NUPABA-215079 format. One record per residue (C-alpha): x, z, y; chain; residue number from 1; residue in three letters. Coordinates in steps of 0.1 Angstrom, whole numbers, plus 5000, padded with zeros to 4 digits. Last residue first. Example, Ala and Ser with C-alpha at 12.3 -4.5 7.8 and 13.67 -1.06 7.14 Angstrom:
BEGIN
((5137 5071 4989) "A" 2 "SER")
((5123 5078 4955) "A" 1 "ALA")
***
This chain:
BEGIN
((4900 5112 5082) "A" 456 "LYS")
((4901 5089 5112) "A" 455 "GLY")
((4868 5071 5104) "A" 454 "VAL")
((4843 5095 5089) "A" 453 "CYS")
((4840 5102 5052) "A" 452 "PHE")
((4808 5093 5033) "A" 451 "ARG")
((4823 5061 5018) "A" 450 "GLU")
((4852 5080 5003) "A" 449 "PHE")
((4834 5088 4970) "A" 448 "ILE")
((4822 5052 4966) "A" 447 "ARG")
((4857 5038 4970) "A" 446 "ASP")
((4870 5062 4943) "A" 445 "VAL")
((4841 5051 4920) "A" 444 "MET")
((4851 5015 4924) "A" 443 "ASP")
((4887 5024 4915) "A" 442 "SER")
((4878 5039 4882) "A" 441 "GLN")
((4886 5076 4875) "A" 440 "VAL")
((4911 5086 4849) "A" 439 "THR")
((4932 5112 4867) "A" 438 "ARG")
((4907 5116 4895) "A" 437 "GLY")
((4899 5153 4894) "A" 436 "THR")
((4865 5151 4878) "A" 435 "LEU")
((4872 5118 4860) "A" 434 "GLU")
((4901 5134 4842) "A" 433 "GLY")
((4877 5163 4832) "A" 432 "LEU")
((4854 5138 4816) "A" 431 "ALA")
((4882 5120 4798) "A" 430 "ALA")
((4896 5152 4785) "A" 429 "LEU")
((4863 5162 4771) "A" 428 "GLY")
((4860 5128 4754) "A" 427 "GLU")
((4895 5134 4739) "A" 426 "GLU")
((4884 5168 4725) "A" 425 "VAL")
((4853 5152 4709) "A" 424 "ASP")
((4873 5124 4694) "A" 423 "MET")
((4898 5150 4680) "A" 422 "LEU")
((4871 5168 4661) "A" 421 "VAL")
((4879 5151 4627) "A" 420 "THR")
((4916 5158 4632) "A" 419 "ASP")
((4910 5195 4633) "A" 418 "PRO")
((4893 5197 4599) "A" 417 "THR")
((4856 5202 4595) "A" 416 "LEU")
((4844 5236 4582) "A" 415 "GLY")
((4812 5241 4603) "A" 414 "GLY")
((4831 5263 4627) "A" 413 "ARG")
((4853 5234 4635) "A" 412 "LEU")
((4824 5211 4640) "A" 411 "ALA")
((4805 5235 4662) "A" 410 "LYS")
((4836 5240 4683) "A" 409 "LEU")
((4841 5202 4687) "A" 408 "ALA")
((4805 5198 4698) "A" 407 "SER")
((4808 5227 4723) "A" 406 "GLU")
((4840 5210 4737) "A" 405 "LEU")
((4822 5176 4741) "A" 404 "SER")
((4791 5192 4758) "A" 403 "LYS")
((4815 5211 4782) "A" 402 "LEU")
((4832 5179 4792) "A" 401 "ALA")
((4799 5162 4798) "A" 400 "ARG")
((4786 5191 4819) "A" 399 "SER")
((4819 5193 4839) "A" 398 "VAL")
((4816 5156 4848) "A" 397 "ALA")
((4779 5158 4857) "A" 396 "GLU")
((4786 5189 4879) "A" 395 "GLY")
((4814 5173 4898) "A" 394 "GLN")
((4794 5141 4905) "A" 393 "ARG")
((4763 5161 4914) "A" 392 "ALA")
((4780 5179 4943) "A" 391 "ASN")
((4793 5213 4954) "A" 390 "THR")
((4810 5230 4925) "A" 389 "LEU")
((4820 5265 4934) "A" 388 "ILE")
((4854 5281 4929) "A" 387 "GLU")
((4860 5287 4966) "A" 386 "GLY")
((4886 5314 4961) "A" 385 "THR")
((4868 5340 4981) "A" 384 "GLU")
((4836 5337 4960) "A" 383 "CYS")
((4808 5321 4978) "A" 382 "PRO")
((4783 5341 5000) "A" 381 "THR")
((4748 5344 4985) "A" 380 "ARG")
((4748 5382 4985) "A" 379 "ASP")
((4731 5385 5019) "A" 378 "ALA")
((4703 5363 5008) "A" 377 "PHE")
((4673 5386 5011) "A" 376 "LEU")
((4689 5407 5039) "A" 375 "GLN")
((4695 5377 5061) "A" 374 "ARG")
((4659 5364 5055) "A" 373 "VAL")
((4644 5398 5065) "A" 372 "ILE")
((4667 5401 5096) "A" 371 "ASP")
((4658 5366 5108) "A" 370 "GLU")
((4621 5375 5105) "A" 369 "LEU")
((4627 5406 5126) "A" 368 "GLN")
((4644 5385 5152) "A" 367 "GLY")
((4615 5360 5153) "A" 366 "LEU")
((4592 5389 5163) "A" 365 "GLY")
((4584 5376 5198) "A" 364 "GLU")
((4594 5339 5202) "A" 363 "GLY")
((4567 5334 5228) "A" 362 "THR")
((4546 5306 5212) "A" 361 "LEU")
((4557 5312 5176) "A" 360 "ALA")
((4545 5348 5180) "A" 359 "SER")
((4556 5370 5152) "A" 358 "VAL")
((4545 5398 5129) "A" 357 "GLU")
((4565 5406 5098) "A" 356 "CYS")
((4556 5414 5062) "A" 355 "VAL")
((4580 5418 5032) "A" 354 "ARG")
((4565 5437 5003) "A" 353 "THR")
((4536 5413 4999) "A" 352 "PHE")
((4504 5418 4980) "A" 351 "ARG")
((4494 5453 4992) "A" 350 "ARG")
((4508 5446 5027) "A" 349 "GLN")
((4486 5416 5030) "A" 348 "ILE")
((4455 5435 5019) "A" 347 "GLU")
((4462 5463 5045) "A" 346 "GLY")
((4469 5438 5073) "A" 345 "LYS")
((4433 5434 5084) "A" 344 "GLU")
((4435 5404 5107) "A" 343 "LEU")
((4418 5408 5141) "A" 342 "LYS")
((4447 5413 5164) "A" 341 "ALA")
((4443 5402 5201) "A" 340 "PRO")
((4467 5373 5209) "A" 339 "LEU")
((4504 5375 5215) "A" 338 "ASP")
((4509 5383 5178) "A" 337 "SER")
((4500 5347 5171) "A" 336 "LYS")
((4515 5346 5136) "A" 335 "ASN")
((4515 5371 5107) "A" 334 "ILE")
((4545 5360 5085) "A" 333 "VAL")
((4542 5371 5049) "A" 332 "ALA")
((4576 5367 5033) "A" 331 "VAL")
((4582 5354 4998) "A" 330 "SER")
((4611 5353 4973) "A" 329 "TYR")
((4610 5338 4938) "A" 328 "LYS")
((4579 5318 4948) "A" 327 "ALA")
((4546 5325 4930) "A" 326 "ALA")
((4535 5349 4958) "A" 325 "ALA")
((4535 5320 4983) "A" 324 "ALA")
((4511 5299 4962) "A" 323 "GLN")
((4487 5328 4956) "A" 322 "ASP")
((4488 5337 4993) "A" 321 "MET")
((4480 5300 5002) "A" 320 "ALA")
((4451 5301 4978) "A" 319 "GLU")
((4438 5333 4995) "A" 318 "TRP")
((4442 5319 5030) "A" 317 "ASP")
((4417 5291 5023) "A" 316 "ASP")
((4388 5316 5021) "A" 315 "LYS")
((4396 5331 5055) "A" 314 "ALA")
((4414 5363 5064) "A" 313 "LEU")
((4402 5377 5097) "A" 312 "PRO")
((4414 5359 5129) "A" 311 "GLU")
((4440 5367 5157) "A" 310 "SER")
((4468 5374 5132) "A" 309 "GLY")
((4468 5339 5118) "A" 308 "GLU")
((4487 5338 5086) "A" 307 "LEU")
((4519 5319 5078) "A" 306 "VAL")
((4533 5325 5043) "A" 305 "LEU")
((4571 5318 5043) "A" 304 "LEU")
((4580 5309 5008) "A" 303 "ALA")
((4616 5311 4995) "A" 302 "LEU")
((4630 5295 4963) "A" 301 "GLU")
((4608 5265 4968) "A" 300 "ALA")
((4601 5239 4941) "A" 299 "GLU")
((4566 5251 4932) "A" 298 "ARG")
((4557 5254 4969) "A" 297 "ALA")
((4569 5219 4976) "A" 296 "ALA")
((4545 5206 4949) "A" 295 "SER")
((4516 5226 4963) "A" 294 "ARG")
((4523 5212 4998) "A" 293 "THR")
((4525 5177 4983) "A" 292 "ARG")
((4490 5182 4968) "A" 291 "GLU")
((4478 5193 5003) "A" 290 "VAL")
((4492 5161 5018) "A" 289 "GLY")
((4474 5140 4992) "A" 288 "LEU")
((4442 5158 5000) "A" 287 "ARG")
((4448 5151 5037) "A" 286 "GLU")
((4451 5114 5030) "A" 285 "VAL")
((4421 5113 5007) "A" 284 "PRO")
((4399 5131 5033) "A" 283 "ASP")
((4372 5150 5014) "A" 282 "GLU")
((4391 5183 5020) "A" 281 "SER")
((4396 5217 5005) "A" 280 "GLU")
((4423 5237 5023) "A" 279 "ARG")
((4460 5243 5023) "A" 278 "ILE")
((4476 5232 5056) "A" 277 "GLY")
((4500 5203 5053) "A" 276 "ALA")
((4536 5214 5049) "A" 275 "THR")
((4566 5223 5070) "A" 274 "ASP")
((4597 5223 5048) "A" 273 "ALA")
((4628 5243 5056) "A" 272 "LEU")
((4661 5235 5038) "A" 271 "ARG")
((4675 5269 5048) "A" 270 "LEU")
((4711 5279 5058) "A" 269 "LEU")
((4713 5316 5062) "A" 268 "ILE")
((4728 5330 5095) "A" 267 "GLY")
((4695 5349 5102) "A" 266 "GLY")
((4678 5316 5101) "A" 265 "LEU")
((4700 5285 5101) "A" 264 "LYS")
((4681 5252 5099) "A" 263 "VAL")
((4679 5222 5077) "A" 262 "ARG")
((4647 5202 5083) "A" 261 "GLU")
((4619 5189 5060) "A" 260 "VAL")
((4585 5176 5072) "A" 259 "VAL")
((4559 5174 5045) "A" 258 "THR")
((4530 5151 5053) "A" 257 "ASP")
((4495 5157 5067) "A" 256 "ARG")
((4503 5180 5097) "A" 255 "THR")
((4474 5177 5122) "A" 254 "THR")
((4449 5191 5097) "A" 253 "GLY")
((4433 5216 5121) "A" 252 "ALA")
((4431 5205 5157) "A" 251 "PHE")
((4447 5226 5185) "A" 250 "PRO")
((4477 5203 5184) "A" 249 "THR")
((4514 5206 5173) "A" 248 "VAL")
((4536 5177 5162) "A" 247 "ILE")
((4567 5188 5144) "A" 246 "ALA")
((4603 5187 5157) "A" 245 "ARG")
((4597 5203 5191) "A" 244 "ASP")
((4629 5222 5198) "A" 243 "TYR")
((4645 5256 5190) "A" 242 "GLY")
((4646 5250 5153) "A" 241 "LEU")
((4629 5284 5145) "A" 240 "ILE")
((4603 5279 5173) "A" 239 "ALA")
((4596 5243 5162) "A" 238 "ASN")
((4591 5255 5126) "A" 237 "LEU")
((4568 5283 5138) "A" 236 "LEU")
((4548 5259 5159) "A" 235 "SER")
((4544 5237 5128) "A" 234 "SER")
((4532 5266 5107) "A" 233 "LYS")
((4508 5279 5135) "A" 232 "GLY")
((4478 5291 5115) "A" 231 "THR")
((4460 5258 5122) "A" 230 "ASN")
((4455 5247 5087) "A" 229 "PRO")
((4458 5271 5058) "A" 228 "ARG")
((4492 5286 5051) "A" 227 "GLY")
((4526 5278 5036) "A" 226 "LEU")
((4560 5271 5052) "A" 225 "LEU")
((4585 5262 5024) "A" 224 "VAL")
((4621 5271 5018) "A" 223 "CYS")
((4647 5255 4995) "A" 222 "PRO")
((4680 5273 5003) "A" 221 "ILE")
((4704 5251 5021) "A" 220 "GLY")
((4721 5217 5015) "A" 219 "TYR")
((4758 5227 5010) "A" 218 "ARG")
((4756 5264 5000) "A" 217 "LEU")
((4724 5258 4981) "A" 216 "ILE")
((4740 5229 4962) "A" 215 "ARG")
((4770 5250 4955) "A" 214 "GLY")
((4750 5279 4943) "A" 213 "ARG")
((4733 5256 4918) "A" 212 "ARG")
((4767 5242 4908) "A" 211 "GLY")
((4782 5277 4901) "A" 210 "SER")
((4767 5277 4866) "A" 209 "GLN")
((4788 5246 4858) "A" 208 "LEU")
((4820 5263 4868) "A" 207 "LEU")
((4811 5293 4846) "A" 206 "ARG")
((4804 5270 4817) "A" 205 "ARG")
((4837 5252 4822) "A" 204 "LEU")
((4857 5284 4820) "A" 203 "VAL")
((4837 5296 4789) "A" 202 "LEU")
((4842 5262 4772) "A" 201 "SER")
((4880 5265 4777) "A" 200 "SER")
((4880 5299 4762) "A" 199 "HIS")
((4860 5288 4731) "A" 198 "ASP")
((4881 5256 4727) "A" 197 "LEU")
((4913 5277 4729) "A" 196 "GLN")
((4901 5303 4704) "A" 195 "GLU")
((4888 5276 4680) "A" 194 "GLU")
((4922 5259 4682) "A" 193 "MET")
((4940 5292 4675) "A" 192 "LYS")
((4917 5298 4645) "A" 191 "GLU")
((4922 5262 4632) "A" 190 "VAL")
((4960 5265 4633) "A" 189 "GLU")
((4975 5230 4635) "A" 188 "VAL")
((5005 5228 4612) "A" 187 "PRO")
((5040 5230 4627) "A" 186 "VAL")
((5056 5196 4622) "A" 185 "LEU")
((5074 5188 4589) "A" 184 "GLU")
((5081 5152 4599) "A" 183 "GLU")
((5066 5136 4569) "A" 182 "ASP")
((5030 5138 4581) "A" 181 "PRO")
((5038 5119 4613) "A" 180 "TYR")
((5006 5103 4626) "A" 179 "ASP")
((4982 5132 4617) "A" 178 "VAL")
((5005 5160 4627) "A" 177 "VAL")
((5013 5142 4660) "A" 176 "ALA")
((4976 5136 4667) "A" 175 "GLN")
((4967 5172 4662) "A" 174 "VAL")
((4996 5184 4685) "A" 173 "HIS")
((4988 5158 4712) "A" 172 "ALA")
((4951 5167 4712) "A" 171 "ALA")
((4959 5204 4716) "A" 170 "MET")
((4984 5199 4743) "A" 169 "ASP")
((4960 5177 4762) "A" 168 "LEU")
((4932 5202 4757) "A" 167 "LEU")
((4952 5231 4771) "A" 166 "THR")
((4965 5208 4800) "A" 165 "GLU")
((4929 5199 4809) "A" 164 "TYR")
((4916 5235 4808) "A" 163 "VAL")
((4943 5246 4832) "A" 162 "GLY")
((4937 5215 4853) "A" 161 "ASN")
((4901 5224 4857) "A" 160 "VAL")
((4907 5259 4868) "A" 159 "ARG")
((4934 5249 4892) "A" 158 "GLY")
((4913 5220 4906) "A" 157 "SER")
((4885 5244 4913) "A" 156 "VAL")
((4907 5267 4935) "A" 155 "ALA")
((4930 5239 4948) "A" 154 "GLY")
((4935 5248 4985) "A" 153 "ALA")
((4909 5221 4994) "A" 152 "LEU")
((4884 5239 4971) "A" 151 "GLN")
((4891 5272 4989) "A" 150 "GLY")
((4887 5255 5022) "A" 149 "ALA")
((4854 5240 5011) "A" 148 "ALA")
((4842 5275 5000) "A" 147 "ASN")
((4852 5290 5033) "A" 146 "ALA")
((4835 5262 5053) "A" 145 "ALA")
((4803 5267 5033) "A" 144 "ALA")
((4804 5304 5040) "A" 143 "GLU")
((4810 5299 5077) "A" 142 "ALA")
((4779 5278 5079) "A" 141 "THR")
((4771 5242 5086) "A" 140 "GLU")
((4800 5226 5067) "A" 139 "ALA")
((4801 5188 5072) "A" 138 "GLU")
((4838 5186 5081) "A" 137 "MET")
((4847 5211 5053) "A" 136 "LEU")
((4826 5192 5028) "A" 135 "ASP")
((4844 5160 5037) "A" 134 "ALA")
((4878 5176 5031) "A" 133 "VAL")
((4864 5193 5000) "A" 132 "ALA")
((4857 5158 4985) "A" 131 "GLU")
((4894 5151 4988) "A" 130 "ALA")
((4902 5184 4970) "A" 129 "GLN")
((4879 5175 4941) "A" 128 "VAL")
((4894 5140 4940) "A" 127 "LEU")
((4930 5152 4937) "A" 126 "ASP")
((4954 5158 4965) "A" 125 "MET")
((4988 5145 4977) "A" 124 "ARG")
((4991 5122 4947) "A" 123 "GLY")
((4996 5089 4966) "A" 122 "ASN")
((4962 5076 4957) "A" 121 "LEU")
((4946 5109 4969) "A" 120 "PHE")
((4964 5110 5002) "A" 119 "ALA")
((4956 5073 5006) "A" 118 "ARG")
((4919 5081 5002) "A" 117 "GLN")
((4923 5109 5028) "A" 116 "THR")
((4936 5084 5053) "A" 115 "PHE")
((4911 5058 5043) "A" 114 "GLU")
((4880 5080 5048) "A" 113 "GLY")
((4862 5055 5069) "A" 112 "ALA")
((4883 5024 5073) "A" 111 "ARG")
((4915 5024 5094) "A" 110 "ALA")
((4919 4998 5121) "A" 109 "GLN")
((4950 4976 5116) "A" 108 "ARG")
((4986 4979 5128) "A" 107 "VAL")
((5003 4945 5134) "A" 106 "GLY")
((5018 4952 5168) "A" 105 "ARG")
((4988 4941 5188) "A" 104 "GLU")
((4968 4967 5168) "A" 103 "PHE")
((4991 4994 5181) "A" 102 "LEU")
((4986 4985 5218) "A" 101 "ALA")
((4948 4982 5212) "A" 100 "GLU")
((4948 5017 5197) "A" 99 "LEU")
((4966 5032 5227) "A" 98 "CYS")
((4943 5014 5251) "A" 97 "GLU")
((4912 5028 5233) "A" 96 "ALA")
((4927 5063 5235) "A" 95 "LEU")
((4935 5060 5272) "A" 94 "VAL")
((4901 5046 5280) "A" 93 "VAL")
((4883 5073 5260) "A" 92 "PRO")
((4902 5100 5280) "A" 91 "SER")
((4911 5129 5258) "A" 90 "GLY")
((4946 5136 5271) "A" 89 "HIS")
((4969 5125 5244) "A" 88 "CYS")
((4982 5139 5211) "A" 87 "HIS")
((4997 5109 5194) "A" 86 "PHE")
((5001 5113 5156) "A" 85 "GLU")
((5026 5095 5134) "A" 84 "VAL")
((5026 5092 5096) "A" 83 "CYS")
((5051 5079 5070) "A" 82 "ASP")
((5033 5079 5037) "A" 81 "GLU")
((5021 5108 5014) "A" 80 "GLY")
((4988 5108 5033) "A" 79 "THR")
((4991 5142 5047) "A" 78 "TYR")
((5028 5140 5051) "A" 77 "SER")
((5056 5152 5028) "A" 76 "GLY")
((5061 5119 5009) "A" 75 "PRO")
((5064 5106 5035) "A" 74 "GLY")
((5076 5111 5071) "A" 73 "ARG")
((5056 5132 5095) "A" 72 "SER")
((5063 5122 5132) "A" 71 "VAL")
((5045 5141 5160) "A" 70 "VAL")
((5041 5125 5194) "A" 69 "ALA")
((5030 5143 5226) "A" 68 "LEU")
((5015 5125 5256) "A" 67 "ALA")
((5021 5116 5292) "A" 66 "GLN")
((4995 5089 5297) "A" 65 "ASP")
((4988 5052 5306) "A" 64 "ILE")
((5023 5040 5313) "A" 63 "VAL")
((5020 5002 5316) "A" 62 "MET")
((5038 4981 5290) "A" 61 "GLY")
((5013 4953 5288) "A" 60 "GLY")
((4998 4965 5256) "A" 59 "ARG")
((4995 5001 5270) "A" 58 "SER")
((5022 5027 5271) "A" 57 "ARG")
((5024 5064 5261) "A" 56 "LEU")
((5052 5083 5279) "A" 55 "SER")
((5069 5112 5263) "A" 54 "GLY")
((5069 5148 5249) "A" 53 "LEU")
((5079 5153 5213) "A" 52 "ILE")
((5061 5176 5189) "A" 51 "MET")
((5080 5185 5157) "A" 50 "LYS")
((5067 5178 5122) "A" 49 "HIS")
((5097 5158 5111) "A" 48 "ASN")
((5126 5154 5134) "A" 47 "GLU")
((5127 5123 5157) "A" 46 "ALA")
((5153 5097 5150) "A" 45 "GLN")
((5128 5068 5148) "A" 44 "GLU")
((5113 5080 5180) "A" 43 "LEU")
((5145 5069 5198) "A" 42 "PRO")
((5162 5096 5217) "A" 41 "ARG")
((5158 5096 5255) "A" 40 "GLY")
((5145 5132 5257) "A" 39 "ASN")
((5114 5119 5275) "A" 38 "ARG")
((5103 5100 5243) "A" 37 "PRO")
((5090 5065 5250) "A" 36 "SER")
((5059 5056 5231) "A" 35 "PHE")
((5043 5021 5225) "A" 34 "VAL")
((5070 5004 5204) "A" 33 "ALA")
((5080 5037 5188) "A" 32 "ALA")
((5045 5041 5173) "A" 31 "ALA")
((5048 5007 5156) "A" 30 "ALA")
((5083 5015 5143) "A" 29 "PRO")
((5071 5049 5130) "A" 28 "VAL")
((5039 5037 5113) "A" 27 "ALA")
((5053 5006 5096) "A" 26 "GLY")
((5053 5019 5061) "A" 25 "ASP")
((5018 5034 5065) "A" 24 "GLY")
((4999 5059 5086) "A" 23 "SER")
((4988 5062 5123) "A" 22 "ILE")
((4966 5089 5138) "A" 21 "ARG")
((4954 5089 5175) "A" 20 "VAL")
((4944 5123 5188) "A" 19 "ILE")
((4924 5131 5219) "A" 18 "GLY")
((4926 5164 5239) "A" 17 "ILE")
((4906 5178 5267) "A" 16 "ALA")
((4875 5157 5259) "A" 15 "ALA")
((4858 5125 5270) "A" 14 "ALA")
((4837 5110 5242) "A" 13 "THR")
((4852 5089 5213) "A" 12 "ARG")
((4857 5119 5190) "A" 11 "GLY")
((4889 5130 5173) "A" 10 "THR")
((4911 5115 5146) "A" 9 "ALA")
((4910 5081 5163) "A" 8 "LEU")
((4923 5054 5140) "A" 7 "ALA")
((4954 5037 5128) "A" 6 "ALA")
((4965 5018 5097) "A" 5 "ILE")
((4998 5003 5084) "A" 4 "THR")
((4999 4979 5055) "A" 3 "ASP")
((5024 4987 5027) "A" 2 "SER")
((5000 5000 5000) "A" 1 "MET")
***
């Protein structure tokens, strides 16, 4: 991969600092052509990882900024290739002129994720670590960022590679005994093989179990707003979000489809769904919306039951209460506390252990709701080492590997010889190789890096 690439590593809007990143065999000469160090020494002679002050020039040779340059030669750079970064003042004009000057000298625009893709292809990180870079950029909570940082540091990779090396040694030993029967090699011990497969299965099983936590960490806890029409569900959604996402009118049945937004409530990331009000209706569109409400309620981990405090309980409130009570966690939210209270709270408190009063209109009581949600999910922080799978690709690969190892264990314990279970062990190796990128196909690599931004 000899071509040289460049891109902005920061945003395109005006800012205090803007960074242009260059990588490839021609990175240092291209950078030297547009940058003049103030110390008079050629940029090609710069020490690695040290900032150098100098003048940045446009295509025509005009000085456009006083900037800092940092040279990082491969293989000890982020991408494993020669790299240069210009740290400029964050003027969009300066950054654009810098890139144009580089492009004139044969450097090309980097594709989305190409810097990290090169880091993977050059052995600077595996696929799990590369995906952690994207997770870190997209993290919406401190917990998600901590888990991504742990993955980037190699927490998951270390676990997986330990299993991979164990299986590789096992497969090589069995194959050698089968292929060279006259070499007096140490025989394969079935008991030891069983023990290794059992331990490896345990490691993979724990990783697989972390997948659900990883999905919640990345996408949020599935949460649904339930209630009969006109209790203020959409108003509450808007109040939590801090802007008008859902349409609110005085007319019952305004919300007919499910509106889903990710939002932090009490520091907890929720995948919050506003649903159609639960009631009997002859309108086929509204009936479809109510059915979607029931479906969302079945899938939710947290249900926020919205009741109108300014009216007595109505017939349709009871089904909404049943739907909310079926969720793993539920909170009864009595809305419209700014109006005279007419709702008898005794029945609500008998059915729900968590009850709070709010006004979606004024924001009163939202702090109490935040406290309740925070306490419910206070233990959902990731382990410090970041050993949590965070996407379907990772989970699917671990699942296949685990299935292969469990099949090998079952065969061994059923009396089959080590060589007969070798195929299962090799299938497990292949699955783990796909997880970290040892055996992954190039088209899959391209697909993985598609979600990265340009410059990373």
